[in-house]
C-alpha positions in Angstrom: 29.9 48.5 40.6 26.8 49.9 38.9 24.8 47.6 36.8 22.9 49.1 33.8 20.1 46.6 33.6 17.4 45.8 36.2 17.9 42.5 38.0 15.0 40.2 38.7 15.5 37.9 41.7 13.2 35.6 43.6 13.0 37.0 47.2 13.9 39.8 49.6 17.1 38.0 50.8 18.3 37.6 47.2 17.7 41.4 46.8 19.5 42.2 50.0 22.5 40.1 48.8 22.6 41.8 45.3 22.1 45.3 46.9 25.1 44.6 49.1 27.3 44.0 46.1 26.2 46.3 43.3 24.2 49.4 42.6 21.2 48.3 40.5 17.5 48.3 40.2 16.6 44.9 41.8 13.0 43.6 41.6 11.8 40.6 43.5 9.2 38.2 42.1 8.0 37.2 45.6 8.7 33.6 44.7 5.8 31.7 43.2 3.4 34.6 44.0 4.6 36.2 40.7 2.3 33.6 39.0 -0.7 35.4 40.3 0.6 38.9 40.6 -0.4 40.8 37.4 1.1 44.0 38.7 4.5 42.5 39.3 4.6 40.9 35.8 3.4 44.2 34.3 6.3 46.0 36.1 8.8 43.5 34.7 7.4 43.9 31.2 7.7 47.7 31.5 11.3 47.4 32.7 12.0 45.1 29.8 10.4 47.6 27.3 12.9 50.3 28.5 16.1 48.1 28.5 17.1 44.5 28.8 16.5 42.8 32.1 18.7 40.3 33.9 17.0 37.2 35.3 19.0 35.8 38.3 16.8 33.2 39.9 18.1 30.3 42.0 19.4 27.3 40.0 16.9 24.9 41.6 13.6 23.6 40.1 11.6 26.5 41.7 14.0 29.1 40.3 13.8 27.5 36.9 10.0 27.6 37.0 10.0 31.3 37.9 12.6 32.0 35.2 10.5 30.2 32.6 7.4 32.1 33.6 9.1 35.4 33.2 10.7 34.4 29.9 7.3 33.5 28.4 6.0 37.0 29.3 8.9 38.7 27.5 10.6 38.8 24.1 13.9 36.8 24.0 15.9 39.9 23.1 14.7 41.6 26.3 16.3 39.0 28.5 19.8 38.3 29.9 19.8 35.0 31.7 22.4 34.6 34.3 22.8 31.3 36.1 24.3 30.8 39.5 26.4 27.6 39.9 24.5 24.7 41.4 26.2 24.5 44.8 25.0 22.2 47.6 24.6 23.8 51.0 22.4 25.8 53.3 21.9 29.5 53.6 23.1 30.9 57.0 19.8 32.3 58.0 17.9 29.0 57.4 17.7 26.1 59.8 17.6 23.5 57.0 18.8 23.3 53.4 16.3 23.9 50.7 14.2 21.0 49.3 16.9 20.3 46.7 19.8 21.1 49.1 21.3 23.8 46.8 22.2 27.3 47.7 20.1 30.1 46.2 21.3 33.5 45.0 21.6 34.7 48.7 23.9 31.8 49.5 26.3 32.0 46.6 29.6 33.6 47.4 30.0 37.3 46.6 32.9 36.8 44.2 30.9 34.5 41.9 28.0 36.9 41.8 30.2 39.8 41.1 31.9 37.8 38.3 28.4 37.0 36.8 27.3 40.7 36.9 30.6 42.4 35.9 30.0 42.2 32.1 26.9 44.4 32.7 28.5 47.2 34.7 28.9 50.8 33.5 32.6 50.0 33.2 31.6 47.8 30.2 29.2 50.3 28.6 30.9 50.1 25.2 30.5 46.4 25.2 26.8 46.5 26.2 26.0 49.1 23.5 28.0 47.3 20.9 26.3 43.9 21.0 26.1 41.4 18.2 22.7 41.2 16.6 20.8 38.4 14.7 21.4 40.5 11.6 25.2 40.3 12.4 24.9 36.5 12.8 23.4 36.4 9.3 26.1 38.6 7.8 28.7 36.4 9.5 27.1 33.3 7.9 26.2 31.9 11.3 22.4 31.9 10.6 20.0 31.7 7.7 22.5 30.1 5.3 23.1 26.6 3.9 26.2 25.9 6.0 25.3 28.1 9.1 25.0 25.2 11.5 28.5 23.9 10.6 29.9 27.4 10.8 28.3 27.9 14.3 29.7 24.5 15.5 33.2 25.4 14.3 33.1 28.7 16.1 31.6 27.2 19.3 34.3 24.5 19.3 37.0 27.2 18.9 35.5 29.1 21.8 35.2 26.0 24.0 31.5 26.3 24.2 28.9 23.5 23.8 28.6 22.8 20.0 24.9 22.0 20.3 23.8 25.5 21.4 20.9 27.0 19.5 21.7 30.2 17.5 19.9 32.3 20.1 21.7 30.7 23.0 25.0 31.2 21.1 24.2 34.8 20.4 23.5 35.5 24.0 26.6 33.7 25.2 28.8 35.5 22.7 27.4 38.9 23.8 28.1 38.1 27.4 31.7 36.9 26.8 32.9 39.2 23.9 32.5 42.6 22.5 31.6 42.8 18.8 35.1 43.7 17.9 36.6 40.8 19.9 34.2 38.4 18.3 34.9 39.7 14.8 38.6 39.3 15.4 38.0 35.7 16.4 35.9 35.1 13.3 38.7 36.6 11.1 41.6 34.8 12.8 41.1 31.7 10.6 41.3 28.1 11.8 
């Protein structure tokens, strides 16, 4: 499976795991060293200027810090946040579990990672290029209108998504889960 967007991961073992599953440009942050690596963050910014980027850091506290740092350096519309499940365990190559005891990207089973990345494969090119925009959300009445919050909550409930999602989080989730046509069909289906 070929992934259209660059994937940002924490370390070399995460990169090895992703490279073994898909064809993609995979960039490592070098863990916390990204905080002091101006060249690395510059590279990530350049990649994000050309296309969206996928951030796939571990689901632990360290991964969340790295994700937050990268997010602050970029515009929200440049980012696709993918989250691995929080699974307790230990990577095979390590003697001990991580500080929090959770598996990182390298330890998550291949099927789950492939399922996370599948919406961004070349096989889904039409879906990727036909994303719903903030302007679409306004046109649908889901943002910028008097009853937009209630309209979003109604759709989120219909889609079995958390009803307290922000408009930006909802937009990102919708674009991951549905094509523009599929979402418009849901909007027009009533109830």
